[in-house]
MIBA-141979 format. One record per residue (C-alpha): residue number from 1; residue in three letters; y, x, z. Coordinates in Angstrom, 2 decimals. Each point is the difference from the previous one (the first is absolute). Last residue first. Example, Ala and Ser with C-alpha at 12.3 -4.5 7.8 and 13.67 -1.06 7.14 Angstrom:
REM residues 2
<seq:2	type:SER	north:-1.06	east:13.67	up:7.14>
<seq:1	type:ALA	north:-3.44	east:-1.37	up:0.66>
//
This chain:
REM residues 405
<seq:405	type:UNK	north:-88.59	east:106.81	up:-182.25>
<seq:404	type:UNK	north:-2.91	east:2.63	up:1.28>
<seq:403	type:UNK	north:-0.33	east:1.15	up:3.21>
<seq:402	type:UNK	north:1.46	east:2.40	up:1.82>
<seq:401	type:UNK	north:-1.24	east:3.46	up:0.60>
<seq:400	type:UNK	north:-1.45	east:1.15	up:3.01>
<seq:399	type:UNK	north:0.30	east:3.73	up:1.23>
<seq:398	type:UNK	north:-2.54	east:2.47	up:1.87>
<seq:397	type:UNK	north:0.23	east:-0.07	up:3.62>
<seq:396	type:UNK	north:-3.17	east:-1.58	up:1.70>
<seq:395	type:UNK	north:-2.20	east:2.01	up:-2.61>
<seq:394	type:UNK	north:2.04	east:3.62	up:0.69>
<seq:393	type:UNK	north:2.49	east:1.33	up:-1.72>
<seq:392	type:UNK	north:2.07	east:3.20	up:0.19>
<seq:391	type:UNK	north:3.19	east:0.82	up:-0.76>
<seq:390	type:UNK	north:1.51	east:3.46	up:-1.50>
<seq:389	type:UNK	north:1.42	east:3.05	up:1.74>
<seq:388	type:UNK	north:-3.29	east:1.40	up:1.18>
<seq:387	type:UNK	north:0.61	east:-0.81	up:3.37>
<seq:386	type:UNK	north:-0.26	east:-3.34	up:-0.75>
<seq:385	type:UNK	north:2.58	east:-2.24	up:-0.75>
<seq:384	type:UNK	north:-0.29	east:-3.87	up:1.46>
<seq:383	type:UNK	north:-2.51	east:-2.16	up:-1.15>
<seq:382	type:UNK	north:0.83	east:-2.34	up:-2.73>
<seq:381	type:UNK	north:-0.29	east:-3.66	up:0.69>
<seq:380	type:UNK	north:0.67	east:-3.35	up:-1.84>
<seq:379	type:UNK	north:-0.47	east:-3.23	up:1.36>
<seq:378	type:UNK	north:-0.78	east:-3.01	up:-2.19>
<seq:377	type:UNK	north:2.64	east:-1.46	up:-2.52>
<seq:376	type:UNK	north:-0.09	east:-3.42	up:-0.80>
<seq:375	type:UNK	north:0.36	east:-0.96	up:-3.63>
<seq:374	type:UNK	north:-2.91	east:-2.46	up:-0.98>
<seq:373	type:UNK	north:-2.54	east:0.71	up:-2.81>
<seq:372	type:UNK	north:-2.77	east:-1.98	up:1.63>
<seq:371	type:UNK	north:-2.09	east:2.19	up:-1.14>
<seq:370	type:UNK	north:1.51	east:3.13	up:0.20>
<seq:369	type:UNK	north:1.09	east:-0.78	up:3.72>
<seq:368	type:UNK	north:-4.01	east:-0.61	up:0.56>
<seq:367	type:UNK	north:-0.93	east:3.26	up:-1.53>
<seq:366	type:UNK	north:2.93	east:2.02	up:2.12>
<seq:365	type:UNK	north:-1.63	east:-1.96	up:3.24>
<seq:364	type:UNK	north:-2.94	east:1.42	up:-1.06>
<seq:363	type:UNK	north:0.46	east:3.31	up:-0.07>
<seq:362	type:UNK	north:-0.21	east:2.81	up:-2.34>
<seq:361	type:UNK	north:-0.63	east:-1.00	up:-3.58>
<seq:360	type:UNK	north:2.78	east:-2.36	up:0.06>
<seq:359	type:UNK	north:2.62	east:2.29	up:-0.43>
<seq:358	type:UNK	north:-1.48	east:1.15	up:-3.76>
<seq:357	type:UNK	north:0.74	east:3.11	up:-1.05>
<seq:356	type:UNK	north:2.11	east:2.62	up:1.62>
<seq:355	type:UNK	north:2.09	east:-0.30	up:3.01>
<seq:354	type:UNK	north:2.28	east:2.34	up:1.08>
<seq:353	type:UNK	north:1.60	east:0.97	up:3.05>
<seq:352	type:UNK	north:3.42	east:1.91	up:0.56>
<seq:351	type:UNK	north:1.71	east:1.60	up:3.33>
<seq:350	type:UNK	north:3.29	east:1.20	up:0.31>
<seq:349	type:UNK	north:1.47	east:1.41	up:3.38>
<seq:348	type:UNK	north:-0.77	east:-0.98	up:3.60>
<seq:347	type:UNK	north:3.74	east:-1.47	up:0.76>
<seq:346	type:UNK	north:-1.20	east:-2.46	up:-2.67>
<seq:345	type:UNK	north:-1.17	east:-0.43	up:-3.47>
<seq:344	type:UNK	north:-3.15	east:-2.02	up:-0.76>
<seq:343	type:UNK	north:-1.52	east:-0.22	up:-3.57>
<seq:342	type:UNK	north:-2.20	east:-2.21	up:-1.02>
<seq:341	type:UNK	north:-1.82	east:-0.16	up:-3.59>
<seq:340	type:UNK	north:-2.05	east:-2.23	up:-2.49>
<seq:339	type:UNK	north:-1.80	east:-0.38	up:-3.33>
<seq:338	type:UNK	north:-0.20	east:3.74	up:-0.80>
<seq:337	type:UNK	north:-3.00	east:0.41	up:-2.68>
<seq:336	type:UNK	north:-3.42	east:1.49	up:0.20>
<seq:335	type:UNK	north:-1.62	east:2.45	up:-0.51>
<seq:334	type:UNK	north:-2.92	east:1.82	up:1.72>
<seq:333	type:UNK	north:-1.13	east:3.26	up:-0.33>
<seq:332	type:UNK	north:-3.29	east:0.93	up:2.06>
<seq:331	type:UNK	north:-0.18	east:2.88	up:2.57>
<seq:330	type:UNK	north:-0.20	east:-2.21	up:3.02>
<seq:329	type:UNK	north:3.36	east:-1.93	up:-1.12>
<seq:328	type:UNK	north:2.41	east:1.53	up:-2.62>
<seq:327	type:UNK	north:2.66	east:-2.45	up:-0.72>
<seq:326	type:UNK	north:1.21	east:-0.22	up:-3.56>
<seq:325	type:UNK	north:3.05	east:-1.69	up:-1.29>
<seq:324	type:UNK	north:0.94	east:-2.89	up:-1.94>
<seq:323	type:UNK	north:3.69	east:-1.24	up:0.42>
<seq:322	type:UNK	north:1.31	east:-3.20	up:1.40>
<seq:321	type:UNK	north:2.10	east:1.17	up:2.48>
<seq:320	type:UNK	north:0.97	east:3.33	up:0.02>
<seq:319	type:UNK	north:-0.56	east:3.65	up:-1.21>
<seq:318	type:UNK	north:1.91	east:3.39	up:0.23>
<seq:317	type:UNK	north:2.84	east:-1.49	up:1.62>
<seq:316	type:UNK	north:-0.65	east:-3.10	up:2.05>
<seq:315	type:UNK	north:-3.42	east:1.43	up:1.41>
<seq:314	type:UNK	north:0.58	east:4.01	up:-0.22>
<seq:313	type:UNK	north:-3.26	east:1.98	up:-1.16>
<seq:312	type:UNK	north:0.58	east:3.40	up:1.19>
<seq:311	type:UNK	north:-0.08	east:-0.92	up:3.80>
<seq:310	type:UNK	north:3.05	east:0.21	up:2.52>
<seq:309	type:UNK	north:-0.73	east:-3.24	up:1.02>
<seq:308	type:UNK	north:-3.79	east:-0.43	up:-0.12>
<seq:307	type:UNK	north:-0.88	east:-2.84	up:-1.77>
<seq:306	type:UNK	north:-1.83	east:-2.87	up:1.79>
<seq:305	type:UNK	north:-2.91	east:-1.87	up:-1.75>
<seq:304	type:UNK	north:-1.42	east:-3.46	up:-0.23>
<seq:303	type:UNK	north:-2.83	east:-0.11	up:-2.48>
<seq:302	type:UNK	north:-1.66	east:-2.92	up:-1.83>
<seq:301	type:UNK	north:-1.79	east:0.57	up:-3.20>
<seq:300	type:UNK	north:-1.62	east:-3.43	up:-1.55>
<seq:299	type:UNK	north:-3.00	east:0.20	up:-2.48>
<seq:298	type:UNK	north:1.33	east:-1.97	up:-2.53>
<seq:297	type:UNK	north:0.79	east:-3.49	up:-1.24>
<seq:296	type:UNK	north:2.92	east:-0.31	up:2.99>
<seq:295	type:UNK	north:3.62	east:-0.48	up:-1.93>
<seq:294	type:UNK	north:-0.73	east:1.06	up:-2.81>
<seq:293	type:UNK	north:-2.85	east:-1.92	up:-0.71>
<seq:292	type:UNK	north:1.45	east:-3.40	up:1.07>
<seq:291	type:UNK	north:3.31	east:1.22	up:-1.75>
<seq:290	type:UNK	north:-2.63	east:0.37	up:-3.43>
<seq:289	type:UNK	north:-1.36	east:-3.65	up:0.35>
<seq:288	type:UNK	north:3.21	east:-1.45	up:0.02>
<seq:287	type:UNK	north:1.27	east:2.07	up:-2.65>
<seq:286	type:UNK	north:-3.23	east:-1.38	up:-1.96>
<seq:285	type:UNK	north:1.21	east:-3.58	up:0.54>
<seq:284	type:UNK	north:3.50	east:0.54	up:-1.10>
<seq:283	type:UNK	north:-1.56	east:1.22	up:-2.97>
<seq:282	type:UNK	north:-1.88	east:-2.62	up:-0.43>
<seq:281	type:UNK	north:2.69	east:-2.44	up:-0.06>
<seq:280	type:UNK	north:-1.03	east:-3.38	up:1.12>
<seq:279	type:UNK	north:2.62	east:0.72	up:3.10>
<seq:278	type:UNK	north:0.32	east:-2.19	up:3.15>
<seq:277	type:UNK	north:-3.92	east:-0.27	up:1.03>
<seq:276	type:UNK	north:0.19	east:3.84	up:1.18>
<seq:275	type:UNK	north:-2.62	east:-0.48	up:2.38>
<seq:274	type:UNK	north:-1.53	east:3.13	up:1.20>
<seq:273	type:UNK	north:-3.47	east:0.01	up:0.90>
<seq:272	type:UNK	north:-1.27	east:3.12	up:1.65>
<seq:271	type:UNK	north:-4.00	east:1.87	up:-0.15>
<seq:270	type:UNK	north:-0.76	east:2.61	up:2.28>
<seq:269	type:UNK	north:-3.52	east:1.44	up:-1.49>
<seq:268	type:UNK	north:-1.21	east:2.62	up:2.90>
<seq:267	type:UNK	north:-1.98	east:2.55	up:-0.46>
<seq:266	type:UNK	north:2.68	east:2.35	up:1.38>
<seq:265	type:UNK	north:-0.17	east:2.74	up:-3.07>
<seq:264	type:UNK	north:-1.01	east:-2.41	up:-2.65>
<seq:263	type:UNK	north:2.97	east:-2.38	up:0.94>
<seq:262	type:UNK	north:1.99	east:3.07	up:0.26>
<seq:261	type:UNK	north:-1.03	east:0.95	up:-3.60>
<seq:260	type:UNK	north:0.55	east:-3.48	up:-1.50>
<seq:259	type:UNK	north:3.70	east:-0.10	up:1.93>
<seq:258	type:UNK	north:0.99	east:3.29	up:-1.61>
<seq:257	type:UNK	north:-1.41	east:-0.69	up:-3.33>
<seq:256	type:UNK	north:1.97	east:-3.14	up:0.33>
<seq:255	type:UNK	north:-0.62	east:-3.89	up:0.19>
<seq:254	type:UNK	north:1.23	east:-3.17	up:-1.42>
<seq:253	type:UNK	north:-1.60	east:-2.96	up:-0.51>
<seq:252	type:UNK	north:2.05	east:-3.01	up:-1.92>
<seq:251	type:UNK	north:-0.11	east:-4.18	up:0.24>
<seq:250	type:UNK	north:1.66	east:-2.15	up:-2.09>
<seq:249	type:UNK	north:-1.20	east:-3.86	up:1.35>
<seq:248	type:UNK	north:-1.41	east:-2.28	up:-2.40>
<seq:247	type:UNK	north:-3.31	east:0.36	up:2.16>
<seq:246	type:UNK	north:1.87	east:-1.85	up:3.19>
<seq:245	type:UNK	north:4.13	east:-0.22	up:-1.25>
<seq:244	type:UNK	north:2.23	east:2.19	up:-1.96>
<seq:243	type:UNK	north:2.35	east:2.36	up:0.83>
<seq:242	type:UNK	north:-1.11	east:3.61	up:1.44>
<seq:241	type:UNK	north:-2.51	east:1.45	up:2.10>
<seq:240	type:UNK	north:-0.43	east:3.45	up:0.67>
<seq:239	type:UNK	north:-2.99	east:1.21	up:1.51>
<seq:238	type:UNK	north:0.60	east:3.79	up:1.30>
<seq:237	type:UNK	north:-3.22	east:2.00	up:0.33>
<seq:236	type:UNK	north:-0.17	east:3.38	up:2.37>
<seq:235	type:UNK	north:2.59	east:-1.41	up:2.69>
<seq:234	type:UNK	north:1.23	east:1.63	up:3.33>
<seq:233	type:UNK	north:-2.03	east:2.97	up:-0.28>
<seq:232	type:UNK	north:-1.43	east:1.64	up:2.57>
<seq:231	type:UNK	north:1.65	east:2.41	up:2.56>
<seq:230	type:UNK	north:0.91	east:3.40	up:0.71>
<seq:229	type:UNK	north:1.73	east:1.04	up:3.39>
<seq:228	type:UNK	north:1.83	east:2.88	up:0.43>
<seq:227	type:UNK	north:2.70	east:1.10	up:3.05>
<seq:226	type:UNK	north:1.99	east:3.03	up:-0.26>
<seq:225	type:UNK	north:2.00	east:2.16	up:2.20>
<seq:224	type:UNK	north:2.38	east:3.26	up:0.01>
<seq:223	type:UNK	north:0.14	east:0.07	up:-4.09>
<seq:222	type:UNK	north:0.97	east:2.83	up:-2.32>
<seq:221	type:UNK	north:-1.28	east:2.92	up:2.36>
<seq:220	type:UNK	north:-2.75	east:0.82	up:-2.94>
<seq:219	type:UNK	north:-2.99	east:-0.97	up:2.42>
<seq:218	type:UNK	north:1.51	east:-3.76	up:0.94>
<seq:217	type:UNK	north:0.37	east:-0.61	up:-3.81>
<seq:216	type:UNK	north:2.23	east:-1.72	up:-2.28>
<seq:215	type:UNK	north:0.25	east:1.31	up:-3.55>
<seq:214	type:UNK	north:3.06	east:-1.36	up:-1.83>
<seq:213	type:UNK	north:0.27	east:2.30	up:-3.08>
<seq:212	type:UNK	north:-3.24	east:-1.06	up:-2.12>
<seq:211	type:UNK	north:0.00	east:-3.99	up:1.59>
<seq:210	type:UNK	north:3.66	east:-0.04	up:-1.03>
<seq:209	type:UNK	north:-0.47	east:-3.45	up:-2.25>
<seq:208	type:UNK	north:3.21	east:-1.35	up:0.18>
<seq:207	type:UNK	north:0.53	east:-4.08	up:0.06>
<seq:206	type:UNK	north:2.61	east:-0.70	up:-2.25>
<seq:205	type:UNK	north:3.42	east:-1.59	up:1.44>
<seq:204	type:UNK	north:1.28	east:-3.46	up:0.29>
<seq:203	type:UNK	north:3.96	east:-0.55	up:1.41>
<seq:202	type:UNK	north:1.73	east:-3.46	up:1.12>
<seq:201	type:UNK	north:3.32	east:1.18	up:1.13>
<seq:200	type:UNK	north:2.31	east:-0.60	up:3.12>
<seq:199	type:UNK	north:3.22	east:0.35	up:-0.72>
<seq:198	type:UNK	north:2.90	east:1.96	up:2.18>
<seq:197	type:UNK	north:-1.07	east:3.10	up:-0.64>
<seq:196	type:UNK	north:-3.69	east:0.12	up:-0.48>
<seq:195	type:UNK	north:-2.16	east:-2.53	up:1.81>
<seq:194	type:UNK	north:-3.00	east:-0.07	up:-0.16>
<seq:193	type:UNK	north:-2.94	east:-2.67	up:-1.62>
<seq:192	type:UNK	north:-3.24	east:0.87	up:-0.69>
<seq:191	type:UNK	north:-2.33	east:1.01	up:-2.59>
<seq:190	type:UNK	north:-3.76	east:2.30	up:-1.37>
<seq:189	type:UNK	north:-1.49	east:-0.20	up:-2.91>
<seq:188	type:UNK	north:-3.55	east:0.71	up:-1.60>
<seq:187	type:UNK	north:0.39	east:-2.76	up:-2.50>
<seq:186	type:UNK	north:-2.33	east:-2.09	up:0.61>
<seq:185	type:UNK	north:0.69	east:-0.48	up:3.90>
<seq:184	type:UNK	north:3.91	east:0.28	up:-0.75>
<seq:183	type:UNK	north:-0.60	east:-3.88	up:-1.18>
<seq:182	type:UNK	north:-2.00	east:-1.15	up:2.65>
<seq:181	type:UNK	north:2.18	east:1.39	up:2.66>
<seq:180	type:UNK	north:3.03	east:-1.38	up:-2.07>
<seq:179	type:UNK	north:-1.98	east:-3.75	up:0.12>
<seq:178	type:UNK	north:-0.51	east:0.85	up:3.91>
<seq:177	type:UNK	north:4.05	east:1.05	up:0.50>
<seq:176	type:UNK	north:1.21	east:-3.47	up:-1.75>
<seq:175	type:UNK	north:-2.13	east:-2.28	up:1.97>
<seq:174	type:UNK	north:-1.53	east:-2.19	up:-2.41>
<seq:173	type:UNK	north:1.80	east:-3.17	up:-0.92>
<seq:172	type:UNK	north:-1.67	east:-0.19	up:-3.81>
<seq:171	type:UNK	north:-0.16	east:3.26	up:-1.73>
<seq:170	type:UNK	north:-1.87	east:1.16	up:-2.86>
<seq:169	type:UNK	north:-0.34	east:3.16	up:-0.82>
<seq:168	type:UNK	north:-0.70	east:1.83	up:-3.45>
<seq:167	type:UNK	north:-0.69	east:3.65	up:-0.40>
<seq:166	type:UNK	north:0.19	east:2.72	up:-2.18>
<seq:165	type:UNK	north:-0.90	east:3.69	up:1.96>
<seq:164	type:UNK	north:2.09	east:2.05	up:2.22>
<seq:163	type:UNK	north:3.45	east:1.03	up:-0.26>
<seq:162	type:UNK	north:3.47	east:-0.97	up:-1.55>
<seq:161	type:UNK	north:2.14	east:2.34	up:1.81>
<seq:160	type:UNK	north:2.14	east:-2.71	up:1.64>
<seq:159	type:UNK	north:3.22	east:0.54	up:0.86>
<seq:158	type:UNK	north:1.24	east:-0.56	up:3.81>
<seq:157	type:UNK	north:0.89	east:-3.92	up:0.58>
<seq:156	type:UNK	north:2.80	east:-0.91	up:2.30>
<seq:155	type:UNK	north:0.25	east:-2.49	up:3.20>
<seq:154	type:UNK	north:2.99	east:-0.02	up:1.59>
<seq:153	type:UNK	north:-0.36	east:-3.43	up:1.15>
<seq:152	type:UNK	north:-3.24	east:-1.60	up:-0.97>
<seq:151	type:UNK	north:0.42	east:-2.96	up:-2.79>
<seq:150	type:UNK	north:-2.11	east:-3.04	up:0.99>
<seq:149	type:UNK	north:3.18	east:-2.50	up:0.01>
<seq:148	type:UNK	north:1.90	east:2.43	up:-2.52>
<seq:147	type:UNK	north:-2.63	east:-0.51	up:-2.74>
<seq:146	type:UNK	north:-1.89	east:2.59	up:-0.87>
<seq:145	type:UNK	north:1.67	east:2.67	up:-2.03>
<seq:144	type:UNK	north:1.18	east:2.65	up:2.71>
<seq:143	type:UNK	north:-3.68	east:0.13	up:1.04>
<seq:142	type:UNK	north:-1.63	east:-2.33	up:2.53>
<seq:141	type:UNK	north:-2.43	east:-2.40	up:-2.55>
<seq:140	type:UNK	north:0.88	east:1.06	up:-3.24>
<seq:139	type:UNK	north:0.79	east:3.85	up:1.54>
<seq:138	type:UNK	north:-3.41	east:0.18	up:1.92>
<seq:137	type:UNK	north:-2.39	east:-1.51	up:-2.65>
<seq:136	type:UNK	north:1.63	east:2.38	up:-3.06>
<seq:135	type:UNK	north:0.19	east:2.87	up:2.18>
<seq:134	type:UNK	north:-4.09	east:-0.24	up:0.70>
<seq:133	type:UNK	north:-0.16	east:-1.14	up:-4.16>
<seq:132	type:UNK	north:1.06	east:3.68	up:-1.21>
<seq:131	type:UNK	north:-2.23	east:2.04	up:2.41>
<seq:130	type:UNK	north:-3.12	east:-2.05	up:-0.99>
<seq:129	type:UNK	north:0.77	east:0.34	up:-3.71>
<seq:128	type:UNK	north:0.36	east:-3.07	up:-1.95>
<seq:127	type:UNK	north:-0.26	east:-3.89	up:0.46>
<seq:126	type:UNK	north:1.50	east:-2.46	up:2.25>
<seq:125	type:UNK	north:-1.31	east:-3.45	up:0.99>
<seq:124	type:UNK	north:2.26	east:-2.05	up:2.50>
<seq:123	type:UNK	north:-2.41	east:-2.94	up:0.53>
<seq:122	type:UNK	north:0.08	east:-4.08	up:-0.08>
<seq:121	type:UNK	north:3.32	east:-0.11	up:-1.25>
<seq:120	type:UNK	north:2.03	east:-3.32	up:1.56>
<seq:119	type:UNK	north:0.74	east:1.37	up:3.24>
<seq:118	type:UNK	north:1.97	east:-2.68	up:1.78>
<seq:117	type:UNK	north:-0.96	east:0.22	up:3.83>
<seq:116	type:UNK	north:0.58	east:3.93	up:0.07>
<seq:115	type:UNK	north:3.83	east:-0.43	up:-1.28>
<seq:114	type:UNK	north:0.98	east:3.38	up:-1.22>
<seq:113	type:UNK	north:-0.58	east:-1.05	up:-3.69>
<seq:112	type:UNK	north:0.23	east:3.44	up:-2.26>
<seq:111	type:UNK	north:-3.44	east:1.28	up:2.16>
<seq:110	type:UNK	north:-1.79	east:-2.55	up:-1.87>
<seq:109	type:UNK	north:-3.54	east:0.28	up:1.66>
<seq:108	type:UNK	north:1.54	east:1.40	up:3.12>
<seq:107	type:UNK	north:-0.94	east:3.33	up:1.29>
<seq:106	type:UNK	north:0.38	east:-0.60	up:3.96>
<seq:105	type:UNK	north:2.23	east:2.36	up:1.70>
<seq:104	type:UNK	north:0.36	east:1.34	up:3.65>
<seq:103	type:UNK	north:-3.10	east:2.38	up:-0.65>
<seq:102	type:UNK	north:2.35	east:1.67	up:-2.45>
<seq:101	type:UNK	north:2.60	east:0.02	up:2.41>
<seq:100	type:UNK	north:-1.85	east:2.31	up:2.44>
<seq:99	type:UNK	north:0.01	east:2.76	up:-2.53>
<seq:98	type:UNK	north:2.86	east:0.74	up:2.33>
<seq:97	type:UNK	north:-1.96	east:1.50	up:2.15>
<seq:96	type:UNK	north:-0.59	east:-1.93	up:3.72>
<seq:95	type:UNK	north:1.72	east:0.13	up:3.41>
<seq:94	type:UNK	north:-0.72	east:0.19	up:3.69>
<seq:93	type:UNK	north:2.82	east:1.19	up:2.42>
<seq:92	type:UNK	north:-0.17	east:0.73	up:3.76>
<seq:91	type:UNK	north:3.41	east:0.02	up:1.83>
<seq:90	type:UNK	north:0.67	east:2.23	up:3.21>
<seq:89	type:UNK	north:1.19	east:-0.60	up:3.72>
<seq:88	type:UNK	north:3.07	east:0.70	up:2.02>
<seq:87	type:UNK	north:-2.26	east:-0.51	up:2.42>
<seq:86	type:UNK	north:-2.18	east:3.16	up:-0.70>
<seq:85	type:UNK	north:-1.85	east:0.78	up:3.05>
<seq:84	type:UNK	north:0.15	east:-3.60	up:1.28>
<seq:83	type:UNK	north:-1.28	east:-1.25	up:-3.25>
<seq:82	type:UNK	north:1.78	east:-1.51	up:-2.85>
<seq:81	type:UNK	north:-1.58	east:-1.96	up:-3.15>
<seq:80	type:UNK	north:1.55	east:-1.20	up:-3.23>
<seq:79	type:UNK	north:-1.66	east:-1.27	up:-3.07>
<seq:78	type:UNK	north:1.10	east:-0.05	up:-3.47>
<seq:77	type:UNK	north:-2.45	east:-0.85	up:-2.91>
<seq:76	type:UNK	north:-0.14	east:-0.51	up:-3.77>
<seq:75	type:UNK	north:2.64	east:2.75	up:-0.51>
<seq:74	type:UNK	north:0.41	east:0.57	up:-3.96>
<seq:73	type:UNK	north:-1.46	east:2.81	up:-2.40>
<seq:72	type:UNK	north:-0.15	east:3.50	up:-1.53>
<seq:71	type:UNK	north:-2.77	east:2.39	up:-0.25>
<seq:70	type:UNK	north:-0.33	east:3.98	up:-0.91>
<seq:69	type:UNK	north:2.82	east:0.06	up:-1.87>
<seq:68	type:UNK	north:-0.29	east:3.37	up:-1.79>
<seq:67	type:UNK	north:-0.24	east:3.72	up:-0.39>
<seq:66	type:UNK	north:0.15	east:1.11	up:3.91>
<seq:65	type:UNK	north:-0.30	east:-3.73	up:1.59>
<seq:64	type:UNK	north:2.21	east:-2.67	up:0.09>
<seq:63	type:UNK	north:-0.37	east:-2.79	up:2.23>
<seq:62	type:UNK	north:2.17	east:-2.80	up:-0.18>
<seq:61	type:UNK	north:0.30	east:-3.10	up:2.65>
<seq:60	type:UNK	north:0.79	east:-3.30	up:0.30>
<seq:59	type:UNK	north:2.40	east:-2.91	up:0.23>
<seq:58	type:UNK	north:-0.69	east:-3.78	up:-1.13>
<seq:57	type:UNK	north:0.52	east:-1.08	up:3.62>
<seq:56	type:UNK	north:1.87	east:1.90	up:2.18>
<seq:55	type:UNK	north:-1.91	east:2.27	up:2.24>
<seq:54	type:UNK	north:0.79	east:3.07	up:-1.98>
<seq:53	type:UNK	north:3.37	east:0.22	up:0.50>
<seq:52	type:UNK	north:0.00	east:-0.81	up:3.96>
<seq:51	type:UNK	north:-2.29	east:2.64	up:-0.09>
<seq:50	type:UNK	north:1.87	east:2.83	up:-2.09>
<seq:49	type:UNK	north:2.75	east:0.07	up:2.90>
<seq:48	type:UNK	north:-2.38	east:1.54	up:2.32>
<seq:47	type:UNK	north:-0.01	east:-1.97	up:3.07>
<seq:46	type:UNK	north:-3.05	east:-1.52	up:-0.20>
<seq:45	type:UNK	north:-1.64	east:3.20	up:-0.21>
<seq:44	type:UNK	north:-2.21	east:-0.04	up:-3.04>
<seq:43	type:UNK	north:-3.59	east:-0.34	up:-1.41>
<seq:42	type:UNK	north:-1.29	east:-0.32	up:-3.15>
<seq:41	type:UNK	north:-3.01	east:-1.67	up:-1.75>
<seq:40	type:UNK	north:-0.77	east:-0.19	up:-4.08>
<seq:39	type:UNK	north:-2.13	east:-2.20	up:-2.37>
<seq:38	type:UNK	north:-1.47	east:0.58	up:-3.62>
<seq:37	type:UNK	north:-0.68	east:-3.05	up:-1.80>
<seq:36	type:UNK	north:-2.87	east:0.57	up:-3.35>
<seq:35	type:UNK	north:0.08	east:1.95	up:-2.60>
<seq:34	type:UNK	north:-1.53	east:3.24	up:1.94>
<seq:33	type:UNK	north:0.62	east:-0.33	up:3.86>
<seq:32	type:UNK	north:2.98	east:1.33	up:1.99>
<seq:31	type:UNK	north:-0.09	east:-0.35	up:3.65>
<seq:30	type:UNK	north:2.91	east:1.76	up:1.56>
<seq:29	type:UNK	north:0.12	east:1.11	up:3.59>
<seq:28	type:UNK	north:3.38	east:0.77	up:1.89>
<seq:27	type:UNK	north:2.03	east:1.47	up:2.91>
<seq:26	type:UNK	north:2.68	east:1.79	up:-1.22>
<seq:25	type:UNK	north:2.74	east:1.14	up:2.59>
<seq:24	type:UNK	north:-0.17	east:3.68	up:-0.30>
<seq:23	type:UNK	north:-0.21	east:-0.26	up:-3.98>
<seq:22	type:UNK	north:3.34	east:-2.15	up:0.15>
<seq:21	type:UNK	north:0.34	east:-3.31	up:-1.32>
<seq:20	type:UNK	north:2.38	east:-0.40	up:-2.92>
<seq:19	type:UNK	north:2.62	east:-2.57	up:-0.58>
<seq:18	type:UNK	north:1.10	east:-3.28	up:-1.87>
<seq:17	type:UNK	north:-1.95	east:0.14	up:-3.27>
<seq:16	type:UNK	north:1.24	east:-3.08	up:-2.02>
<seq:15	type:UNK	north:-3.03	east:-1.72	up:-0.93>
<seq:14	type:UNK	north:2.18	east:-3.58	up:0.34>
<seq:13	type:UNK	north:-2.30	east:-0.88	up:3.19>
<seq:12	type:UNK	north:0.91	east:3.09	up:1.70>
<seq:11	type:UNK	north:-1.23	east:3.71	up:-0.57>
<seq:10	type:UNK	north:-1.78	east:2.42	up:2.40>
<seq:9	type:UNK	north:-0.49	east:3.60	up:-0.93>
<seq:8	type:UNK	north:-3.14	east:1.75	up:1.00>
<seq:7	type:UNK	north:-0.05	east:3.60	up:-1.53>
<seq:6	type:UNK	north:-3.06	east:2.36	up:-0.09>
<seq:5	type:UNK	north:-0.32	east:3.17	up:-1.51>
<seq:4	type:UNK	north:0.39	east:1.52	up:3.77>
<seq:3	type:UNK	north:-2.51	east:-2.39	up:1.74>
<seq:2	type:UNK	north:-2.45	east:2.71	up:-2.19>
<seq:1	type:UNK	north:-1.49	east:-0.60	up:-3.09>
//
């Protein structure tokens, strides 16, 4: 993508578009994460009329690329600064993606009852195709069919394509985003909330395997830089515990061919205890184990790359967040999913950095952030464009991706 492919609009609290930021005024960074909350930062001159709109509570931005909306979301911080060189000052804005509403919400045991202190049902149990179950939980808790007190203004549903395996999920006050991420993992699905027209839309999509089409390599000119790490699995055998006490408690051990192969390769049997005391359903216990295997039951391939700006395999056009692609490293073909992206737009042009795989494989700070599942954003930087027309990367200037829900 090029800077000319990007439009940035400012919206007010009612989601009404109030104006377009001119490309020459644009100084913006977007950080998006697969099945998680994205973030954005933007700086405007204080005298810019859109600055007064954007600094109002509930205001936000809509960023559109060459083929679709890249991100939309509300402002969460506005900071004014002035110097002797710039006495008029500027305002720095920080914001998050509209997917944040899924982190703001708990999935109630009885979503028809808006009062958290008078829930009479133990769990909200839903069965069906993974994609259908995801849409059902969202609509029941904050969609048009939810009680008025919990309904998210302007949120509508996109059609489900009934993808994924048959699942059973039980909800008793989990973060809605966590619940959706677990379910999406079982069905190889992605999800987000995005503004279209005057509505916020909950969307799901299938992960696309583009490994035969997208082959990223410094040598073939599709990457200006890369950084790769290979690390052991997080778990090779999951012990899932259901209901019951002591020797009468349900236990199920879950592993996969891939986790056993990783166990043999690394010489480590890595066990994990998963407490599922809320259910006696063996199908749900198996699903909990399957989720652990899908999340970390394999040798992890973690890649940070910066695609060439004018390459033939363009991020956001030929492939996107969640897609599975091939990266050539020292003559070896590694495949992984795009789990995060950082985009910078300023006077120097437009640059993209992409994270493939598990972000916790790169540094201790990212691993710690994943463990505590916070949503604090760490500093993300991409180096300025090199003479070759793309961005280059160094160990100290690689992007960091936001933590969990």
